[in-house]
The first five atom37 places (N, CA, C, CB, O) and aatype in JSON, in Angstrom:
{
  "aatype": [12, 2, 11, 5, 6, 10, 10, 6, 16, 9, 15, 11, 1, 8, 0, 7, 2, 7, 9, 16, 11, 11, 0, 10, 16, 0, 9, 19, 2, 3, 16, 13, 0, 0, 9, 0, 11, 7, 9, 11, 11, 0, 7, 1, 13, 15, 9, 14, 7, 13, 7, 16, 13, 16, 19, 11, 0, 1, 0, 0, 1, 11, 7, 1, 2, 14, 5, 16, 7, 6, 14, 9, 11, 9, 11, 0, 15, 11, 15, 19, 11, 13, 11, 0, 0, 14, 1, 10, 11, 11, 15, 10],
  "atom_mask": [
    [1, 1, 1, 1, 1],
    [1, 1, 1, 1, 1],
    [1, 1, 1, 1, 1],
    [1, 1, 1, 1, 1],
    [1, 1, 1, 1, 1],
    [1, 1, 1, 1, 1],
    [1, 1, 1, 1, 1],
    [1, 1, 1, 1, 1],
    [1, 1, 1, 1, 1],
    [1, 1, 1, 1, 1],
    [1, 1, 1, 1, 1],
    [1, 1, 1, 1, 1],
    [1, 1, 1, 1, 1],
    [1, 1, 1, 1, 1],
    [1, 1, 1, 1, 1],
    [1, 1, 1, 0, 1],
    [1, 1, 1, 1, 1],
    [1, 1, 1, 0, 1],
    [1, 1, 1, 1, 1],
    [1, 1, 1, 1, 1],
    [1, 1, 1, 1, 1],
    [1, 1, 1, 1, 1],
    [1, 1, 1, 1, 1],
    [1, 1, 1, 1, 1],
    [1, 1, 1, 1, 1],
    [1, 1, 1, 1, 1],
    [1, 1, 1, 1, 1],
    [1, 1, 1, 1, 1],
    [1, 1, 1, 1, 1],
    [1, 1, 1, 1, 1],
    [1, 1, 1, 1, 1],
    [1, 1, 1, 1, 1],
    [1, 1, 1, 1, 1],
    [1, 1, 1, 1, 1],
    [1, 1, 1, 1, 1],
    [1, 1, 1, 1, 1],
    [1, 1, 1, 1, 1],
    [1, 1, 1, 0, 1],
    [1, 1, 1, 1, 1],
    [1, 1, 1, 1, 1],
    [1, 1, 1, 1, 1],
    [1, 1, 1, 1, 1],
    [1, 1, 1, 0, 1],
    [1, 1, 1, 1, 1],
    [1, 1, 1, 1, 1],
    [1, 1, 1, 1, 1],
    [1, 1, 1, 1, 1],
    [1, 1, 1, 1, 1],
    [1, 1, 1, 0, 1],
    [1, 1, 1, 1, 1],
    [1, 1, 1, 0, 1],
    [1, 1, 1, 1, 1],
    [1, 1, 1, 1, 1],
    [1, 1, 1, 1, 1],
    [1, 1, 1, 1, 1],
    [1, 1, 1, 1, 1],
    [1, 1, 1, 1, 1],
    [1, 1, 1, 1, 1],
    [1, 1, 1, 1, 1],
    [1, 1, 1, 1, 1],
    [1, 1, 1, 1, 1],
    [1, 1, 1, 1, 1],
    [1, 1, 1, 0, 1],
    [1, 1, 1, 1, 1],
    [1, 1, 1, 1, 1],
    [1, 1, 1, 1, 1],
    [1, 1, 1, 1, 1],
    [1, 1, 1, 1, 1],
    [1, 1, 1, 0, 1],
    [1, 1, 1, 1, 1],
    [1, 1, 1, 1, 1],
    [1, 1, 1, 1, 1],
    [1, 1, 1, 1, 1],
    [1, 1, 1, 1, 1],
    [1, 1, 1, 1, 1],
    [1, 1, 1, 1, 1],
    [1, 1, 1, 1, 1],
    [1, 1, 1, 1, 1],
    [1, 1, 1, 1, 1],
    [1, 1, 1, 1, 1],
    [1, 1, 1, 1, 1],
    [1, 1, 1, 1, 1],
    [1, 1, 1, 1, 1],
    [1, 1, 1, 1, 1],
    [1, 1, 1, 1, 1],
    [1, 1, 1, 1, 1],
    [1, 1, 1, 1, 1],
    [1, 1, 1, 1, 1],
    [1, 1, 1, 1, 1],
    [1, 1, 1, 1, 1],
    [1, 1, 1, 1, 1],
    [1, 1, 1, 1, 1]
  ],
  "atom_positions": [
    [[-9.96, -6.09, -5.0], [-10.43, -6.15, -3.59], [-10.14, -4.89, -2.91], [-9.81, -7.3, -2.82], [-9.07, -4.29, -3.04]],
    [[-11.16, -4.51, -2.13], [-10.97, -3.38, -1.22], [-10.85, -3.72, 0.32], [-12.12, -2.45, -1.43], [-10.93, -4.9, 0.68]],
    [[-10.69, -2.87, 1.08], [-10.48, -3.09, 2.51], [-11.61, -3.87, 3.07], [-10.32, -1.78, 3.25], [-11.38, -4.84, 3.79]],
    [[-12.85, -3.49, 2.78], [-13.97, -4.18, 3.3], [-14.09, -5.61, 2.8], [-15.18, -3.43, 2.98], [-14.55, -6.49, 3.53]],
    [[-13.71, -5.84, 1.68], [-13.68, -7.21, 1.11], [-12.58, -8.07, 1.85], [-13.38, -7.15, -0.46], [-12.79, -9.24, 2.19]],
    [[-11.43, -7.41, 2.05], [-10.32, -8.01, 2.82], [-10.81, -8.38, 4.22], [-9.1, -7.03, 2.9], [-10.58, -9.51, 4.66]],
    [[-11.42, -7.56, 4.86], [-12.01, -7.93, 6.27], [-12.96, -9.07, 6.21], [-12.78, -6.72, 6.91], [-12.89, -9.99, 7.02]],
    [[-13.91, -9.02, 5.21], [-14.82, -10.17, 5.1], [-14.14, -11.52, 4.83], [-15.78, -9.9, 4.01], [-14.56, -12.55, 5.36]],
    [[-13.08, -11.51, 3.99], [-12.39, -12.72, 3.71], [-11.7, -13.24, 5.01], [-11.35, -12.48, 2.57], [-11.87, -14.4, 5.38]],
    [[-11.0, -12.42, 5.66], [-10.36, -12.8, 6.88], [-11.34, -13.3, 7.89], [-9.6, -11.67, 7.42], [-11.11, -14.34, 8.5]],
    [[-12.41, -12.6, 8.08], [-13.43, -12.92, 9.07], [-14.03, -14.32, 8.76], [-14.54, -11.81, 9.07], [-14.26, -15.12, 9.67]],
    [[-14.27, -14.6, 7.46], [-14.78, -15.85, 7.18], [-13.85, -17.03, 7.44], [-15.19, -15.85, 5.86], [-14.27, -18.1, 7.89]],
    [[-12.53, -16.8, 7.12], [-11.51, -17.8, 7.51], [-11.26, -18.11, 8.92], [-10.33, -17.42, 7.01], [-10.77, -19.18, 9.26]],
    [[-11.6, -17.12, 9.78], [-11.43, -17.19, 11.16], [-12.66, -17.17, 11.96], [-10.63, -16.18, 11.57], [-12.68, -16.8, 13.14]],
    [[-13.7, -17.57, 11.3], [-15.04, -17.65, 12.06], [-14.89, -18.71, 13.1], [-16.31, -18.0, 11.09], [-14.26, -19.75, 12.89]],
    [[-15.52, -18.41, 14.25], [-15.44, -19.38, 15.32], [-14.27, -19.25, 16.3], [0.0, 0.0, 0.0], [-14.25, -19.89, 17.35]],
    [[-13.29, -18.39, 15.93], [-12.19, -18.21, 16.7], [-12.38, -17.11, 17.78], [-11.08, -17.93, 15.83], [-11.45, -16.85, 18.54]],
    [[-13.47, -16.53, 17.83], [-13.8, -15.47, 18.85], [-13.35, -14.03, 18.45], [0.0, 0.0, 0.0], [-13.47, -13.11, 19.25]],
    [[-12.85, -13.85, 17.25], [-12.46, -12.57, 16.79], [-13.5, -11.84, 16.27], [-11.49, -12.64, 15.86], [-14.07, -12.27, 15.26]],
    [[-13.9, -10.68, 16.85], [-15.03, -9.82, 16.4], [-14.52, -9.01, 15.14], [-15.52, -8.8, 17.61], [-13.32, -8.83, 14.89]],
    [[-15.48, -8.59, 14.44], [-15.18, -7.72, 13.18], [-14.56, -6.43, 13.72], [-16.57, -7.36, 12.27], [-13.68, -5.88, 13.06]],
    [[-14.94, -5.94, 14.81], [-14.36, -4.7, 15.35], [-12.92, -4.92, 15.71], [-15.14, -4.2, 16.59], [-12.1, -4.07, 15.36]],
    [[-12.56, -5.93, 16.33], [-11.2, -6.37, 16.61], [-10.38, -6.53, 15.4], [-11.22, -7.63, 17.35], [-9.25, -6.05, 15.32]],
    [[-10.94, -7.23, 14.44], [-10.24, -7.55, 13.16], [-9.95, -6.26, 12.45], [-11.09, -8.51, 12.24], [-8.84, -6.08, 11.96]],
    [[-10.89, -5.36, 12.37], [-10.72, -4.05, 11.77], [-9.61, -3.26, 12.43], [-11.99, -3.28, 11.85], [-8.82, -2.62, 11.72]],
    [[-9.53, -3.27, 13.7], [-8.4, -2.62, 14.47], [-7.13, -3.31, 14.12], [-8.63, -2.68, 16.03], [-6.13, -2.61, 13.94]],
    [[-7.05, -4.61, 14.01], [-5.73, -5.33, 13.7], [-5.28, -4.94, 12.24], [-5.92, -6.98, 13.84], [-4.11, -4.68, 11.97]],
    [[-6.3, -4.93, 11.31], [-5.92, -4.55, 9.97], [-5.48, -3.13, 9.86], [-7.01, -4.79, 9.05], [-4.5, -2.88, 9.16]],
    [[-6.13, -2.17, 10.49], [-5.75, -0.79, 10.52], [-4.32, -0.64, 11.15], [-6.82, 0.02, 11.31], [-3.47, 0.07, 10.62]],
    [[-4.11, -1.31, 12.24], [-2.72, -1.25, 12.83], [-1.68, -1.8, 11.95], [-2.65, -1.98, 14.11], [-0.56, -1.28, 11.89]],
    [[-2.04, -2.89, 11.24], [-1.0, -3.45, 10.28], [-0.69, -2.46, 9.18], [-1.49, -4.81, 9.62], [0.48, -2.3, 8.82]],
    [[-1.68, -1.79, 8.62], [-1.34, -0.82, 7.56], [-0.57, 0.34, 8.11], [-2.59, -0.32, 6.87], [0.31, 0.89, 7.45]],
    [[-0.93, 0.73, 9.38], [-0.25, 1.92, 9.95], [1.2, 1.55, 10.29], [-1.0, 2.46, 11.24], [2.08, 2.4, 10.22]],
    [[1.45, 0.25, 10.65], [2.77, -0.16, 10.94], [3.63, -0.21, 9.66], [2.73, -1.5, 11.62], [4.81, 0.15, 9.67]],
    [[3.0, -0.69, 8.54], [3.71, -0.72, 7.28], [4.05, 0.68, 6.83], [2.89, -1.42, 6.21], [5.19, 0.9, 6.4]],
    [[3.14, 1.64, 6.92], [3.33, 2.98, 6.54], [4.49, 3.65, 7.4], [2.0, 3.72, 6.69], [5.34, 4.4, 6.92]],
    [[4.41, 3.31, 8.6], [5.57, 3.85, 9.56], [6.89, 3.27, 9.17], [5.32, 3.47, 11.1], [7.89, 3.99, 9.18]],
    [[6.96, 1.99, 8.84], [8.14, 1.39, 8.44], [8.64, 1.91, 7.14], [0.0, 0.0, 0.0], [9.85, 2.08, 7.01]],
    [[7.82, 2.19, 6.15], [8.27, 2.77, 4.95], [8.72, 4.2, 5.21], [7.2, 2.7, 3.91], [9.73, 4.59, 4.61]],
    [[8.09, 5.02, 6.03], [8.5, 6.33, 6.26], [9.78, 6.46, 7.05], [7.46, 7.03, 6.91], [10.58, 7.37, 6.83]],
    [[9.95, 5.54, 7.96], [11.21, 5.54, 8.83], [12.38, 4.99, 8.01], [11.02, 4.64, 10.17], [13.42, 5.65, 7.95]],
    [[12.27, 3.85, 7.39], [13.48, 3.19, 6.82], [13.62, 3.42, 5.28], [13.43, 1.65, 7.13], [14.68, 3.25, 4.68]],
    [[12.45, 3.81, 4.7], [12.48, 3.97, 3.32], [12.15, 2.78, 2.52], [0.0, 0.0, 0.0], [12.12, 2.8, 1.29]],
    [[11.9, 1.69, 3.26], [11.54, 0.45, 2.58], [10.84, -0.49, 3.62], [12.84, -0.25, 1.93], [11.08, -0.36, 4.82]],
    [[10.03, -1.39, 3.18], [9.35, -2.37, 3.96], [9.21, -3.66, 3.15], [7.99, -1.83, 4.42], [8.65, -3.68, 2.05]],
    [[9.74, -4.74, 3.73], [9.69, -5.97, 2.98], [8.88, -7.0, 3.66], [11.04, -6.49, 2.72], [9.02, -7.21, 4.87]],
    [[8.02, -7.66, 2.91], [7.35, -8.85, 3.41], [7.73, -10.09, 2.59], [5.85, -8.65, 3.39], [7.32, -10.26, 1.44]],
    [[8.5, -10.91, 3.21], [9.02, -12.06, 2.46], [7.86, -12.9, 1.78], [9.86, -12.97, 3.45], [6.82, -13.15, 2.39]],
    [[8.08, -13.31, 0.55], [7.09, -14.02, -0.21], [6.0, -13.2, -0.72], [0.0, 0.0, 0.0], [5.17, -13.74, -1.47]],
    [[5.9, -11.96, -0.41], [4.87, -11.06, -0.92], [5.51, -9.89, -1.82], [4.07, -10.46, 0.3], [5.19, -9.7, -2.99]],
    [[6.35, -9.21, -1.19], [7.0, -8.08, -1.89], [7.68, -6.97, -1.06], [0.0, 0.0, 0.0], [7.77, -7.08, 0.17]],
    [[8.13, -5.98, -1.67], [8.89, -4.87, -1.06], [8.29, -3.56, -1.44], [10.35, -4.92, -1.46], [8.14, -3.29, -2.63]],
    [[7.96, -2.74, -0.5], [7.53, -1.3, -0.64], [8.81, -0.5, -0.52], [6.43, -0.85, 0.49], [9.59, -0.78, 0.39]],
    [[9.07, 0.45, -1.34], [10.09, 1.37, -1.23], [9.65, 2.89, -1.57], [11.19, 0.89, -2.12], [8.72, 3.14, -2.34]],
    [[10.37, 3.82, -0.95], [10.09, 5.12, -1.27], [10.81, 5.53, -2.55], [10.44, 5.98, -0.15], [12.0, 5.24, -2.67]],
    [[10.19, 6.17, -3.47], [10.66, 6.63, -4.72], [10.55, 8.12, -4.86], [9.93, 5.96, -5.81], [9.45, 8.68, -4.73]],
    [[11.7, 8.82, -5.12], [11.65, 10.22, -5.36], [11.32, 10.52, -6.71], [12.86, 10.85, -5.02], [11.93, 9.93, -7.61]],
    [[10.38, 11.44, -7.02], [10.06, 11.89, -8.22], [10.48, 13.34, -8.47], [8.69, 11.7, -8.39], [10.16, 14.23, -7.68]],
    [[11.19, 13.56, -9.56], [11.9, 14.92, -9.83], [10.76, 15.89, -10.23], [13.08, 14.83, -11.06], [9.69, 15.48, -10.69]],
    [[11.05, 17.17, -10.03], [10.13, 18.21, -10.57], [10.13, 18.14, -12.09], [10.55, 19.65, -10.1], [11.18, 17.87, -12.68]],
    [[9.02, 18.37, -12.72], [8.97, 18.31, -14.17], [7.87, 19.33, -14.71], [8.66, 16.82, -14.64], [7.13, 19.95, -13.95]],
    [[7.84, 19.45, -16.04], [6.92, 20.29, -16.66], [5.73, 19.42, -17.08], [7.55, 21.02, -17.84], [5.88, 18.26, -17.47]],
    [[4.52, 20.03, -16.99], [3.31, 19.24, -17.44], [2.39, 20.33, -18.11], [0.0, 0.0, 0.0], [2.75, 21.49, -18.28]],
    [[1.26, 19.86, -18.43], [0.21, 20.73, -19.04], [-1.03, 20.5, -18.41], [0.05, 20.53, -20.5], [-1.38, 19.37, -18.04]],
    [[-1.81, 21.66, -18.24], [-3.1, 21.61, -17.76], [-3.95, 20.99, -18.87], [-3.58, 22.99, -17.33], [-4.0, 21.53, -19.97]],
    [[-4.62, 19.86, -18.6], [-5.42, 19.2, -19.7], [-6.61, 20.11, -20.2], [-6.01, 17.8, -19.17], [-6.98, 20.02, -21.38]],
    [[-7.19, 20.94, -19.36], [-8.31, 21.78, -19.71], [-7.94, 22.91, -20.62], [-8.94, 22.31, -18.49], [-8.64, 23.28, -21.57]],
    [[-6.79, 23.43, -20.29], [-6.41, 24.77, -21.06], [-5.15, 24.56, -21.86], [-6.14, 26.03, -20.04], [-4.86, 25.43, -22.67]],
    [[-4.4, 23.53, -21.74], [-3.23, 23.24, -22.49], [-2.09, 24.14, -22.02], [0.0, 0.0, 0.0], [-1.01, 24.12, -22.61]],
    [[-2.28, 24.91, -20.97], [-1.25, 25.76, -20.39], [-0.12, 25.04, -19.78], [-1.82, 26.62, -19.39], [-0.4, 24.06, -19.09]],
    [[1.11, 25.37, -19.93], [2.2, 24.61, -19.28], [2.2, 24.92, -17.72], [3.61, 25.0, -19.95], [1.93, 26.04, -17.28]],
    [[2.51, 23.92, -16.96], [2.55, 24.06, -15.51], [3.79, 23.43, -14.95], [1.32, 23.45, -14.86], [4.39, 22.62, -15.65]],
    [[4.2, 23.73, -13.78], [5.36, 23.13, -13.15], [4.79, 22.19, -12.1], [6.35, 24.23, -12.51], [3.94, 22.57, -11.29]],
    [[5.29, 20.93, -12.13], [4.86, 19.88, -11.27], [6.04, 19.75, -10.14], [4.6, 18.49, -12.15], [7.19, 19.47, -10.48]],
    [[5.72, 19.93, -8.92], [6.73, 19.91, -7.86], [7.31, 18.41, -7.68], [6.07, 20.47, -6.48], [6.65, 17.4, -7.96]],
    [[8.54, 18.41, -7.21], [9.07, 17.1, -6.81], [8.37, 16.52, -5.66], [10.49, 17.19, -6.49], [7.89, 17.25, -4.79]],
    [[8.28, 15.27, -5.62], [7.43, 14.58, -4.66], [8.02, 13.16, -4.38], [5.95, 14.49, -5.2], [8.95, 12.75, -5.06]],
    [[7.49, 12.43, -3.41], [7.82, 11.13, -3.05], [6.62, 10.25, -3.29], [8.3, 11.07, -1.64], [5.49, 10.72, -3.12]],
    [[6.79, 9.03, -3.64], [5.72, 8.07, -3.86], [6.19, 6.69, -3.4], [5.29, 8.04, -5.37], [7.38, 6.48, -3.14]],
    [[5.31, 5.8, -3.29], [5.72, 4.39, -2.85], [5.64, 3.46, -4.07], [4.77, 3.82, -1.63], [4.69, 3.47, -4.85]],
    [[6.64, 2.7, -4.16], [6.86, 1.77, -5.24], [6.7, 0.42, -4.64], [8.26, 1.96, -5.92], [7.13, 0.22, -3.5]],
    [[6.08, -0.59, -5.34], [5.92, -1.96, -4.85], [6.58, -2.83, -5.92], [4.36, -2.36, -4.6], [6.4, -2.69, -7.13]],
    [[7.36, -3.75, -5.36], [8.02, -4.8, -6.29], [7.59, -6.1, -5.68], [9.72, -4.68, -6.37], [7.86, -6.41, -4.52]],
    [[6.88, -6.87, -6.52], [6.33, -8.17, -6.1], [7.48, -9.2, -5.92], [5.28, -8.7, -7.16], [8.44, -9.19, -6.68]],
    [[7.37, -10.09, -4.91], [8.28, -11.15, -4.71], [8.09, -12.3, -5.78], [8.1, -11.68, -3.29], [6.98, -12.48, -6.29]],
    [[9.09, -13.01, -6.09], [8.97, -14.04, -7.16], [7.85, -15.0, -6.84], [10.31, -14.84, -7.33], [7.16, -15.4, -7.78]],
    [[7.6, -15.39, -5.61], [6.56, -16.31, -5.19], [5.14, -15.71, -5.49], [6.72, -16.63, -3.66], [4.24, -16.43, -5.94]],
    [[4.97, -14.41, -5.26], [3.7, -13.76, -5.65], [3.55, -13.79, -7.17], [3.63, -12.28, -5.13], [2.49, -14.15, -7.68]],
    [[4.58, -13.43, -7.86], [4.45, -13.49, -9.36], [4.03, -14.86, -9.93], [5.79, -13.1, -10.0], [3.22, -14.97, -10.85]],
    [[4.63, -15.87, -9.34], [4.35, -17.15, -9.77], [2.84, -17.57, -9.53], [5.3, -18.06, -9.07], [2.22, -18.3, -10.3]],
    [[2.32, -17.03, -8.39], [0.95, -17.34, -8.08], [-0.15, -16.71, -8.92], [0.73, -16.99, -6.73], [-1.32, -17.08, -8.88]],
    [[0.33, -15.66, -9.75], [-0.61, -14.96, -10.55], [-1.06, -15.7, -11.7], [-0.09, -13.75, -10.96], [-1.88, -15.2, -12.47]]
  ]
}
């Protein structure tokens, strides 16, 4: 599912409630922005029954350029890790 499909699904479930697609899009965008801000500020964001997003530090490492086979240095970075809640795992 992509963002557009998410918006369509929510729109269908709440048809007749007077929520326009434009308003719904703004709400979804604000939700994702709030989640990103929470992850950045606290290092984690938890949604009970769904899962937890956490910041994971990745160490610098050596790699290879796939085209030339030449060794390269990959810088240290941060990424987001998601751990599903037990309720979500059971529903799969």
